[in-house]
C-alpha positions as CSV (number, residue, x, y, z in Angstrom):
1,X,-12.6,-2.9,2.2
2,X,-11.5,-0.4,-0.3
3,X,-12.8,3.1,-1.0
4,X,-14.5,4.1,-4.2
5,X,-11.9,6.9,-4.3
6,X,-9.3,4.3,-5.2
7,X,-11.2,3.2,-8.3
8,X,-10.3,6.2,-10.5
9,X,-6.9,7.7,-10.0
10,X,-7.0,9.7,-13.3
11,X,-9.6,12.3,-12.4
12,X,-10.4,14.2,-9.2
13,X,-12.9,12.4,-7.0
14,X,-16.5,13.7,-6.9
15,X,-17.0,16.1,-4.0
16,X,-19.7,15.4,-1.5
17,X,-21.6,18.3,0.1
18,X,-23.7,18.4,3.3
19,X,-26.6,20.6,2.3
20,X,-28.8,20.1,5.4
21,X,-28.8,18.5,8.8
22,X,-31.2,17.8,11.7
23,X,-30.5,16.7,15.2
24,X,-32.3,15.8,18.5
25,X,-30.3,14.7,21.5
26,X,-30.1,15.5,25.2
27,X,-28.1,18.6,24.1
28,X,-31.3,20.0,22.6
29,X,-33.6,20.0,19.6
30,X,-32.0,21.4,16.5
31,X,-28.6,22.8,15.5
32,X,-29.0,26.0,17.4
33,X,-29.8,24.5,20.8
34,X,-27.1,21.9,20.2
35,X,-24.5,24.5,19.5
36,X,-25.4,26.5,22.6
37,X,-25.2,23.5,24.8
38,X,-21.9,22.4,23.4
39,X,-20.4,25.9,23.9
40,X,-21.7,25.9,27.5
41,X,-20.2,22.5,28.2
42,X,-23.6,21.2,29.4
43,X,-23.7,18.0,31.3
44,X,-26.8,16.2,30.1
45,X,-26.4,13.0,32.2
46,X,-29.2,12.6,34.8
47,X,-30.7,9.8,36.9
48,X,-32.6,7.3,34.8
49,X,-36.3,8.0,34.8
50,X,-37.7,5.7,32.1
51,X,-37.3,2.3,33.9
52,X,-36.2,0.9,37.3
53,X,-32.4,0.8,37.8
54,X,-32.3,0.1,41.5
55,X,-30.5,-3.2,40.9
56,X,-27.9,-1.7,38.5
57,X,-24.5,-0.3,39.3
58,X,-25.0,2.6,36.9
59,X,-28.1,4.7,37.6
60,X,-27.6,7.5,35.1
61,X,-28.1,8.2,31.4
62,X,-28.5,11.1,29.0
63,X,-32.2,11.2,28.2
64,X,-34.4,13.3,25.9
65,X,-37.4,14.7,27.9
66,X,-40.7,13.0,26.8
67,X,-42.7,16.3,27.0
68,X,-40.4,17.9,24.4
69,X,-40.1,14.8,22.2
70,X,-43.8,14.0,21.9
71,X,-45.3,17.5,22.3
72,X,-48.7,17.8,20.6
73,X,-48.0,14.6,18.6
74,X,-48.9,12.6,21.7
75,X,-52.5,13.7,21.4
76,X,-52.7,12.2,17.9
77,X,-54.0,8.6,18.2
78,X,-51.9,7.3,15.3
79,X,-48.6,9.0,16.2
80,X,-49.0,8.1,19.9
81,X,-48.6,4.4,18.8
82,X,-45.1,5.1,17.3
83,X,-41.9,4.2,19.1
84,X,-40.0,7.0,20.7
85,X,-37.3,6.4,18.2
86,X,-39.7,7.3,15.4
87,X,-40.5,10.6,17.2
88,X,-36.7,11.3,17.3
89,X,-36.3,10.6,13.6
90,X,-39.3,12.8,12.8
91,X,-38.0,15.6,14.9
92,X,-34.5,15.4,13.2
93,X,-36.1,15.2,9.8
94,X,-38.3,18.2,10.4
95,X,-35.2,20.4,10.8
96,X,-33.5,18.9,7.8
97,X,-36.5,19.3,5.5
98,X,-37.1,22.9,6.7
99,X,-33.5,23.8,5.9
100,X,-33.6,22.3,2.4
101,X,-37.2,21.4,1.3
102,X,-36.1,20.7,-2.2
103,X,-33.8,17.9,-1.2
104,X,-35.1,14.6,-2.6
105,X,-32.9,11.6,-1.8
106,X,-32.2,8.7,-4.2
107,X,-31.8,6.4,-1.2
108,X,-31.8,6.6,2.6
109,X,-29.0,4.9,4.6
110,X,-29.4,5.0,8.4
111,X,-27.5,3.4,11.3
112,X,-29.0,1.9,14.4
113,X,-28.4,-0.8,17.0
114,X,-31.6,-1.2,19.0
115,X,-34.4,-0.3,16.6
116,X,-37.7,-0.4,18.6
117,X,-36.1,-2.5,21.4
118,X,-38.4,-1.3,24.2
119,X,-41.5,-2.4,22.3
120,X,-39.9,-5.9,22.1
121,X,-39.4,-5.7,25.8
122,X,-43.1,-4.9,26.3
123,X,-44.1,-7.8,24.2
124,X,-42.0,-10.5,25.8
125,X,-42.8,-9.2,29.3
126,X,-46.5,-9.4,28.6
127,X,-46.1,-12.9,27.2
128,X,-44.0,-14.0,30.2
129,X,-46.4,-12.5,32.7
130,X,-49.5,-13.8,30.9
131,X,-50.9,-10.3,30.5
132,X,-53.4,-9.0,27.9
133,X,-51.7,-8.8,24.5
134,X,-54.1,-6.3,23.1
135,X,-51.2,-3.9,22.3
136,X,-49.0,-6.7,20.8
137,X,-49.8,-5.8,17.1
138,X,-48.8,-2.2,17.9
139,X,-45.5,-3.3,19.5
140,X,-44.6,-5.8,16.9
141,X,-45.4,-3.4,14.0
142,X,-43.2,-0.7,15.4
143,X,-40.4,-2.9,16.6
144,X,-38.3,-3.4,13.3
145,X,-35.3,-1.1,12.9
146,X,-36.5,0.3,9.6
147,X,-39.8,1.5,11.0
148,X,-38.6,4.8,12.6
149,X,-36.9,5.6,9.2
150,X,-40.1,4.8,7.3
151,X,-42.2,6.8,9.7
152,X,-40.0,9.9,9.2
153,X,-40.0,9.5,5.5
154,X,-43.8,9.1,5.4
155,X,-44.2,12.2,7.6
156,X,-42.3,14.3,5.0
157,X,-43.5,12.6,1.8
158,X,-40.2,10.8,1.0
159,X,-40.3,7.5,-0.8
160,X,-36.7,6.6,-1.2
161,X,-35.5,3.0,-0.6
162,X,-34.4,2.5,2.9
163,X,-31.1,0.8,3.8
164,X,-30.4,0.1,7.5
165,X,-26.9,-0.5,8.9
166,X,-26.5,-2.3,12.2
167,X,-22.8,-2.5,12.8
168,X,-22.6,-2.0,16.6
169,X,-21.5,1.5,17.8
170,X,-20.0,2.3,14.4
171,X,-23.4,2.1,12.7
172,X,-24.1,5.8,12.3
173,X,-20.6,6.6,11.0
174,X,-20.8,3.6,8.6
175,X,-24.1,4.9,7.3
176,X,-22.6,8.3,6.5
177,X,-19.5,6.6,5.0
178,X,-21.6,4.4,2.7
179,X,-23.7,7.4,1.7
180,X,-20.5,9.3,0.9
181,X,-19.1,6.5,-1.2
182,X,-22.3,6.1,-3.0
183,X,-22.2,9.7,-4.2
184,X,-18.5,9.7,-4.8
185,X,-18.8,6.6,-7.0
186,X,-21.5,8.3,-9.1
187,X,-24.2,5.8,-8.2
188,X,-26.3,8.3,-6.3
189,X,-26.7,12.1,-6.5
190,X,-28.4,12.7,-3.2
191,X,-28.5,10.4,-0.1
192,X,-30.3,10.9,3.2
193,X,-28.2,9.5,6.0
194,X,-27.6,9.4,9.7
195,X,-28.5,7.3,12.7
196,X,-30.8,6.9,15.6
197,X,-31.2,4.9,18.9
198,X,-33.5,5.2,21.9
199,X,-32.6,4.3,25.4
200,X,-33.9,0.8,26.3
201,X,-33.9,-1.2,29.5
202,X,-32.4,-4.4,27.9
203,X,-29.5,-2.5,26.4
204,X,-29.0,-0.5,29.6
205,X,-28.9,-3.6,31.8
206,X,-26.7,-5.4,29.3
207,X,-23.9,-2.7,29.5
208,X,-24.3,-2.6,33.3
209,X,-23.9,-6.3,33.6
210,X,-20.7,-6.1,31.5
211,X,-19.5,-3.5,34.1
212,X,-18.9,-1.2,31.1
213,X,-21.2,1.5,32.6
214,X,-20.1,3.6,35.4
215,X,-21.8,4.5,38.7
216,X,-19.8,7.7,38.6
217,X,-19.3,10.6,36.2
218,X,-18.3,9.7,32.6
219,X,-14.7,10.8,32.2
220,X,-13.3,10.0,28.8
221,X,-9.5,9.7,28.6
222,X,-9.2,10.7,32.3
223,X,-6.7,8.7,34.4
224,X,-9.5,7.7,36.7
225,X,-12.1,6.8,34.1
226,X,-14.5,4.1,35.2
227,X,-16.8,3.5,32.3
228,X,-19.5,4.9,30.0
229,X,-23.0,6.1,30.4
230,X,-25.7,5.6,27.7
231,X,-27.6,8.2,25.8
232,X,-30.1,8.5,23.0
233,X,-30.9,10.6,20.0
234,X,-31.1,10.9,16.3
235,X,-29.3,12.9,13.6
236,X,-29.7,13.1,9.9
237,X,-27.6,14.6,7.1
238,X,-28.5,15.4,3.5
239,X,-25.5,14.6,1.3
240,X,-25.4,15.6,-2.3
241,X,-23.0,15.7,-5.3
242,X,-21.2,19.0,-4.8
243,X,-21.7,20.3,-8.3
244,X,-25.4,19.4,-8.2
245,X,-25.9,21.2,-4.9
246,X,-24.1,24.3,-6.2
247,X,-26.1,24.4,-9.5
248,X,-29.4,24.3,-7.7
249,X,-28.3,27.0,-5.2
250,X,-28.4,24.8,-2.1
251,X,-26.7,26.1,1.1
252,X,-23.6,24.0,1.7
253,X,-22.9,23.4,5.4
254,X,-19.7,21.5,4.8
255,X,-18.1,18.6,2.9
256,X,-17.5,15.0,3.6
257,X,-14.0,14.3,2.4
258,X,-13.2,10.8,3.4
259,X,-14.2,7.6,5.1
260,X,-12.3,4.6,6.6
261,X,-13.4,1.3,8.0
262,X,-11.5,-1.6,9.6
263,X,-12.0,-4.6,11.8
264,X,-9.8,-5.6,14.7
265,X,-10.9,-9.3,14.8
266,X,-9.4,-9.3,18.3
267,X,-12.2,-9.8,20.9
268,X,-16.0,-9.7,21.2
269,X,-16.0,-6.5,23.3
270,X,-12.4,-5.4,23.7
271,X,-10.3,-3.6,21.1
272,X,-6.8,-4.7,20.1
273,X,-4.7,-2.9,22.7
274,X,-2.2,-1.9,20.0
275,X,-4.8,0.4,18.5
276,X,-4.2,-1.1,15.0
277,X,-7.9,-1.2,14.1
278,X,-8.7,2.5,14.9
279,X,-5.4,3.5,13.3
280,X,-6.3,1.7,10.0
281,X,-9.7,3.3,9.9
282,X,-8.3,6.8,10.5
283,X,-5.5,6.3,8.0
284,X,-8.0,5.1,5.4
285,X,-10.2,8.2,6.0
286,X,-7.2,10.4,5.4
287,X,-6.2,8.5,2.2
288,X,-9.8,8.6,1.0
289,X,-9.9,12.4,1.5
290,X,-6.5,13.1,0.1
291,X,-5.6,14.6,3.5
292,X,-2.4,14.5,5.6
293,X,-2.5,14.1,9.4
294,X,-1.2,17.6,10.0
295,X,-4.2,19.0,8.1
296,X,-6.7,17.7,10.7
297,X,-7.5,20.4,13.3
298,X,-9.8,18.5,15.6
299,X,-10.8,14.9,16.4
300,X,-14.2,14.0,17.9
301,X,-13.1,10.8,19.5
302,X,-15.2,7.7,20.2
303,X,-14.1,8.1,23.8
304,X,-16.4,5.9,25.8
305,X,-14.5,6.3,29.1
306,X,-13.9,2.6,29.3
307,X,-10.3,1.7,30.2
308,X,-9.4,-0.4,27.2
309,X,-11.3,1.5,24.5
310,X,-9.8,4.9,25.4
311,X,-6.4,3.4,25.7
312,X,-6.5,1.8,22.2
313,X,-8.0,4.9,20.6
314,X,-5.7,7.3,22.4
315,X,-2.6,5.3,21.3
316,X,-3.8,5.3,17.7
317,X,-4.6,9.0,17.7
318,X,-1.2,10.0,19.2
319,X,0.7,7.8,16.7
320,X,-1.1,9.2,13.7
321,X,-1.8,12.8,14.6
322,X,0.5,13.8,17.4
323,X,-1.0,16.6,19.5
324,X,-4.2,17.5,17.6
325,X,-7.0,18.7,19.9
326,X,-9.2,15.8,20.9
327,X,-12.5,15.6,22.8
328,X,-15.2,13.0,23.5
329,X,-18.6,14.7,23.6
330,X,-20.0,11.5,25.1
331,X,-18.9,13.0,28.4
332,X,-21.9,15.4,27.9
333,X,-24.5,13.3,26.1
334,X,-23.5,9.7,26.8
335,X,-23.1,7.0,24.2
336,X,-26.1,6.8,21.9
337,X,-24.8,3.7,20.2
338,X,-26.0,3.6,16.5
339,X,-26.9,7.3,16.7
340,X,-23.5,8.3,18.1
341,X,-21.6,8.6,14.8
342,X,-24.3,10.7,13.2
343,X,-24.7,13.0,16.2
344,X,-21.0,13.5,16.4
345,X,-20.7,14.2,12.7
346,X,-23.2,17.0,13.2
347,X,-21.2,18.2,16.2
348,X,-18.1,18.3,13.9
349,X,-20.1,20.4,11.4
350,X,-21.1,22.8,14.1
351,X,-17.5,23.1,15.3
352,X,-16.4,23.8,11.7
353,X,-19.1,26.4,11.2
354,X,-18.7,28.2,14.5
355,X,-14.9,27.7,14.8
356,X,-14.7,26.2,18.3
357,X,-13.5,23.0,20.0
358,X,-16.3,21.0,21.7
359,X,-15.3,20.1,25.3
360,X,-14.5,16.9,27.0
361,X,-16.1,17.5,30.4
362,X,-15.5,15.8,33.8
363,X,-11.8,15.7,32.9
364,X,-9.6,15.9,36.0
365,X,-6.3,14.0,35.6
366,X,-4.4,13.2,32.4
367,X,-3.6,9.5,31.8
368,X,0.2,9.3,31.8
369,X,-0.1,6.5,29.2
370,X,-2.0,8.6,26.7
371,X,-0.2,11.5,24.9
372,X,-3.3,13.4,24.0
373,X,-4.2,17.1,23.7
374,X,-7.6,16.9,25.5
375,X,-10.0,19.9,25.2
376,X,-10.6,19.7,28.9
377,X,-13.9,20.8,30.5
378,X,-14.6,24.0,28.5
379,X,-15.1,24.7,24.8
380,X,-12.7,27.1,23.2
381,X,-12.4,29.1,20.1
382,X,-10.1,27.7,17.4
383,X,-9.4,27.8,13.7
384,X,-10.8,24.5,12.3
385,X,-10.8,23.6,8.7
386,X,-10.9,19.8,8.9
387,X,-12.4,17.5,11.6
388,X,-12.3,13.7,12.0
389,X,-15.1,11.8,13.8
390,X,-14.4,8.3,15.2
391,X,-16.8,5.5,16.0
392,X,-15.6,2.1,17.2
393,X,-17.8,-0.8,18.3
394,X,-18.1,-4.3,19.8
395,X,-16.5,-7.0,17.7
396,X,-13.7,-4.6,16.7
397,X,-15.6,-2.7,14.1
398,X,-14.0,0.7,13.4
399,X,-15.1,3.7,11.3
400,X,-13.9,7.2,10.8
401,X,-15.3,10.0,8.7
402,X,-13.4,13.2,7.6
403,X,-15.4,16.4,7.4
404,X,-14.3,19.9,6.3
405,X,-15.8,23.4,6.2
406,X,-16.7,24.7,2.8
407,X,-13.5,25.7,0.9
408,X,-13.5,28.6,-1.4
């Protein structure tokens, strides 16, 4: 798949600004809380409380507290019927619209993998157990993946067309990439983008049955890594044609420079061990952004802490970038699937704004097979102008997005 950047070699590509963002995750609600938790290297993984995991190997996940997520909205009869993913999207959108109330998107492009999965679980469990289906219309109405997006748009009076990307764990990054290319091509001036996913029992048990989830700590890129933990959250970004944003006096948080995508076509769940898929995605992002590998100051890795995924990504990173600082923030917040790429893009924005390297916690022993410069266990100050965020998913889908701080 080519980039819109390649369509016109005679004129400079349209610059794409990030004019606002909003986030909710186990790290906290909003950019400020998220930044503080990152700088403190907060471990947000706790015992699962939302459903029974007694028969699972893995018994932990990174969860958003219900009392903070619902708050006063739980008392409202209408909003109490919404899926928790809708509440996440509404919370993230509230921050974005507060930061730039004049942002009106031409289109909304959001990534997810699970949609309202837990409501689907409720429905089929009730049918199987011959229970009262009084709540079935509520579950079914709030199950579709576009519903949390539409709920958030309705909450803030946005009527833009909604485009949902479900491309495994690369969904959030692909949503940002498609939004970026839509603006760069001139098709759109403003795009609302991001990703969401809420923890669900079906997905949790699925990863556990694959033995991809760990009963221990999540240790990305560690020699003794034993698997991932799941998380949840939502993040949204307001992307706009740079000149348009500057003319209307919008605050510019950063710039999306490039986007790359590839497919391994190797195995349903395992990446090509050569790292060829991740390497192609990262190289495309660099080419799209007109950036050389030595200009990248930090990589937020996909880093799930599974043996094969970390090995393939680590090989690709070291071959393309050498000793650039790398961390997987999934060590703190778990893997939020379709939301991961969006959350990690916002984390890159915070790193660029505050000039620090987010940590890769629970790191004990380097893997002798991976020549990586891991930001181990603690955040640290650093000069960062350009960051790369990676997201790789089942089926060999790979996506990378290149983000920079605002240049003079």
